N, C-alpha and C positions, 0 to 999 in steps of 0.2 A: 816356435812356439815356450808361451812361459811353462816354468814346474810350476804344480802344486803341493804343497802338504798338508797334513792333519794327522790327528791321531786315528787309532787304526788296531782291530784285533785280528790277530790272523787266525782263518777259520779253517783254510786247508793248503797243502801243499804239494805238487807233484813234478818229477823231473819232466826236463825238456831237451832232449840231446843227452851232450855229453856233461855240459856242465852249466846248464842254466835249469832255474827253477820257475814254475806256473806259481804263482799266490793268489789265493784268493781271501781279501779282507774285510772286515766289515767296519768301514771308516766314519769317524763322525759326521763329516762333512759332505760327503758323496756315497752314503750307502755303501751298499757290495760293489766291490771293484775286483778285477781279476788283473794282475800287471804280471810282469816277464821282469824275472831278476838275472841278470846275465852274468854270467859267471860265477853265481854264488856258489856253485859246489867245490871250487879251487879260490873263493878270495878268501883271505886270511883277516882283512881290514874290515873291508864293510859289512859285510854279513857273518861272520863267523860267530854260532851260537845265539844270533839274533834271531833267524826266520824259522822259530819253535811253534808248535799249537799252541793257542789261545793266548801266546804271550802279547801284551800291551806294548805297542810303539808308536813312534811318531817317523811318518815317514814321509820320503820326499820323489815326488815321480815326475817323468815329464811325457806329456799327453802324446798319443800315440800320432804316428804318421798316416794317414787314411783311415782304413778302419782296421790295421793292428791291434797290439796290446799297449797301455801305457808301460812305461819301462821303469822302474823302482832303481832310481839312483842312489838313495842314502834311505837307513831306516836306523834308529836310533830306540832302544831298548829301555822300556821305563818299568815295565813288571814280568819278569819271566814266569810266575806261578809255580817255583819250585816244589811247594808242596804239592801241586794238583799232579803235576808229573811225576813225583814219586810216588803215590798211591793209585792203584790201579781202578779202585771202584771210584774214587774223585776223576780221573781220566775219563771214565766211562758215561758219568753223567756229564763234564765237558764238552765230551764229542757230541753225545748227542744232542745237546743245546745247539754247538756250531755246527751240527749236521742240517738241522732244523732251519736254523736260520740261512743257509747255503740253500737249501732246497729252495725255500720260499722266498724270499726275497728277489726283488728283480734288481737287474746290473743300472747302477748309476743313479738309484732313487733315496736321494735322502732320509734316514730313519731314525733319526737322535734319539727317540723313545727305546728304540729296541738297542742302539747300542748302550746306552746308559742301564737298559735292564741287564742285558749279558754282562757289563763291567761289573753292575753290582752282584752279580751272581756268582760271577768267578772269583772277585775281591772275598766277599763271604764264605765260598768254596775252600778257597785259599787255605782262609785264616781261620775256618771251622768255625765260625762265628754261628752259625745256622748247620744245621743238619744236613746232609745229602740229600734226602728223601723230602722235608720239607722244602728245601730249596728248589728241588725239580719241580713240586707244584708250584711255587710261586712265579718259577719260569714260566712255567707252560700257560697258566693262566694269565699273565702277563703280556705273552707274545701271541696269546688267540686274541687278548683285547685289543693291542697295537694293529693286528692285522683283519680286525673287523669281523673275527669270528667267535666270539664270546659266547660262551655257553649262557641260554638263559634259567637262572636258578632262582628267580623269583617268584614266578607264578606256573602254572599248568599250561601250557603250548596248547591245549585244545580247549578247557571250559573256562581257563584264565584266573582260575581260582587261586589266591595267594598261598604261598607256600605256610604260611602261620596259620590259615584256615584250614587246610588238606588234614585229615584226621589221620591216626595212625603212625608209624614211624618209619615206615617203608613207602618209598617214591620209584619212580623208573627215569627212564632218559632215553628219547628216542633219536639217535645219531641223525638221521636224515632230516629231520624238524629243528635239531640244533637245543631242546630243551625239557625239561622235566614234566611227567604227564604223572597225575594223581592216579591212582588206582583204578577208579571208574573207567576213566578214558584210555587207562593201558591196557585195558579188556582185551581190546578190538587191533591192537597193534603188535604184529608177530616179532618187531625186532628192537624190544626195550629192555635196556639194562638196569636193572636192578642197584639201587642206590639206598641208602639208609637217610633219614632225613637230617640226622645228625651232620653225616660229612657234606651234604649238601650246602647247610647253612655255613660249614667252615670255610667251604670253596668260595660261598657269595660273600662271606666276610672278608675273605682275602681279595677279592674281586674289587672292594668298597673302599678297604683300606691303603694307604701308601705303604711303599716297599718295607721300610724299616719296623713299622706298627705290625703288618703283616708277618714279618720274621720274628715277631714274638710269640705266634699264636703256637698251643700244643697241643700235639696230634697224638694220640693212641697209636700202638702198633697197627691195629685191626683198621682205623682211620687211615693210616698211612698207604696201608696196602691198598685200600679201597679207590682213597683217591688218586694215588698214581695209577692204578690199572683203567680206571675212567678217562683220567686224561690222556693216557698212550692210546687207548682206543679212539677217544675222539678225533685225537691229532691225527693219528693215520687214516682215520674215515675219510677225513678234510681235505688233506695233501694227496691222499690217492695212491702211497704206496709207505712201505715199513721203512725208514731208515736203518741202513745196516749196521748202526750202531748201538738204535733201541732193542736189535735181537740180540748183541754180543751183551747187553747190559742187563737185558732179562735173565740171560742164561747165567750171567755171574750172579746175581742178585738170587737166582733161586739155589745156588751153592753158598748161598753166605748161611750162617748158623741163627 
């Protein structure tokens, strides 16, 4: 069987026996793939210093025989994102994004939009062009959009009143319905999250603009905290579990001044 090659971002790695590694990658042309890197732990030529988390690679693989895993034959390092791995907060955000991708995506289903989103966010995180928290808001909103789970911020999910026609500064969001509620409609809902109209409009603006434009939006500290809290709760609700990396990230943020 012929080999295949593709750009890829390393999402996860784990040991397999004494010498091998099992590696999960988000590839540009084949989506999420899991491959085995034979003798990766002792190889000093092919894989030394290459198979690190979040690294951008160009990989060459041999398809599996039968139902086994594809075999990683070569991996060329294109961007190691050294500044991410040298900063615990950046590493925590990158770990959260990578775990989300790994948890949600099906194996072998091409997802070029999510590949380019993750690549953009890792590039921006590594270079500090956009703040960590702002990037996480952008990543989560776009990830939800490409996964078909975009929150509805434009109108009340019950009465369909447009956001600009809703009076007051307070809105609510029902996770199960996936949309905002005006104050009148929220009174009968037991599990609606409170959101200010300001942050809802900012999140809606990010949804409607391209990545580079969205990265220029400025948040107050209060808006950043509100946006992150909401999106992380929304994602946990819809994927059905809390990523381990998110729990670590929240604990780390709580210790920051």
